[in-house]
C-alpha positions as CSV (number, residue, x, y, z in Angstrom):
1,X,-42.3,1.9,3.8
2,X,-39.7,-0.5,2.3
3,X,-38.3,-1.3,5.6
4,X,-41.2,-3.5,6.6
5,X,-41.6,-4.6,3.1
6,X,-41.9,-8.9,2.7
7,X,-40.1,-10.0,-0.5
8,X,-40.9,-13.7,-2.1
9,X,-38.8,-15.1,-4.1
10,X,-37.6,-18.8,-5.1
11,X,-35.2,-20.6,-2.9
12,X,-32.4,-21.0,-5.9
13,X,-32.6,-17.1,-6.3
14,X,-32.1,-16.6,-2.6
15,X,-29.3,-19.2,-2.4
16,X,-27.6,-17.5,-5.0
17,X,-27.8,-14.2,-3.1
18,X,-26.5,-16.0,0.0
19,X,-23.4,-17.7,-2.0
20,X,-22.9,-14.3,-4.1
21,X,-22.7,-12.2,-0.7
22,X,-20.5,-15.0,0.9
23,X,-17.8,-14.7,-1.8
24,X,-17.9,-10.9,-1.9
25,X,-17.3,-11.1,1.8
26,X,-14.3,-13.7,1.5
27,X,-12.8,-11.8,-1.6
28,X,-13.0,-8.5,0.9
29,X,-11.0,-10.4,3.5
30,X,-8.3,-11.7,1.2
31,X,-7.9,-8.0,-0.4
32,X,-7.8,-6.6,3.2
33,X,-5.1,-9.5,4.2
34,X,-3.2,-8.4,0.8
35,X,-3.1,-4.8,1.7
36,X,-1.9,-5.3,4.8
37,X,1.1,-7.7,3.5
38,X,2.0,-4.9,1.2
39,X,1.8,-2.1,3.7
40,X,4.2,-4.3,6.0
41,X,6.9,-5.1,3.5
42,X,10.2,-3.6,4.0
43,X,10.4,-2.2,0.5
44,X,7.1,-0.2,1.5
45,X,8.6,1.1,4.7
46,X,11.9,2.0,2.7
47,X,9.9,4.1,0.2
48,X,7.9,5.8,2.8
49,X,11.3,6.9,4.6
50,X,12.4,7.9,1.6
51,X,9.5,10.3,0.8
52,X,9.8,11.7,4.3
53,X,13.6,12.5,3.5
54,X,12.9,14.1,0.4
55,X,10.3,16.1,2.2
56,X,13.0,17.4,4.4
57,X,15.2,18.0,1.5
58,X,12.8,20.1,0.2
59,X,12.7,22.1,3.4
60,X,16.3,22.5,3.4
61,X,17.8,25.7,2.9
62,X,21.1,25.1,1.4
63,X,22.3,23.1,-1.7
64,X,24.5,21.0,0.7
65,X,21.8,20.1,3.1
66,X,19.5,19.0,-0.1
67,X,22.3,16.7,-1.7
68,X,23.1,15.3,1.9
69,X,19.2,14.3,2.1
70,X,19.4,13.0,-1.4
71,X,22.5,10.9,-0.7
72,X,20.6,9.7,2.5
73,X,17.6,8.7,0.3
74,X,19.8,6.9,-2.1
75,X,21.7,4.8,0.6
76,X,18.3,3.9,2.0
77,X,17.1,2.7,-1.5
78,X,20.4,0.5,-2.1
79,X,20.3,-0.9,1.0
80,X,16.6,-2.0,0.7
81,X,17.1,-3.4,-2.5
82,X,20.6,-4.9,-2.2
83,X,22.4,-2.8,-5.0
84,X,25.4,-0.7,-4.6
85,X,25.3,3.3,-4.8
86,X,28.1,3.0,-7.4
87,X,25.7,0.9,-9.7
88,X,23.1,3.6,-9.1
89,X,25.3,6.4,-10.1
90,X,26.2,4.7,-13.3
């Protein structure tokens, strides 16, 4: 029933609705662009790989394997953020 309804409103209200919709569309595009930029940052990719390595560490059977994976995570982190591993271990 409402699909075929006719609505009458002043032009100013109509223009406000259209302008608001255009602003919302523009903001949505900006947000999507920003999210894409964040996803493509090297830091984000490195943190994703660290999480993957930590899952491997969790599945490891021995403490030595777990330590090796944790060390690998630390190296990825240090290389990504340009800090020495010694500084991290202090």
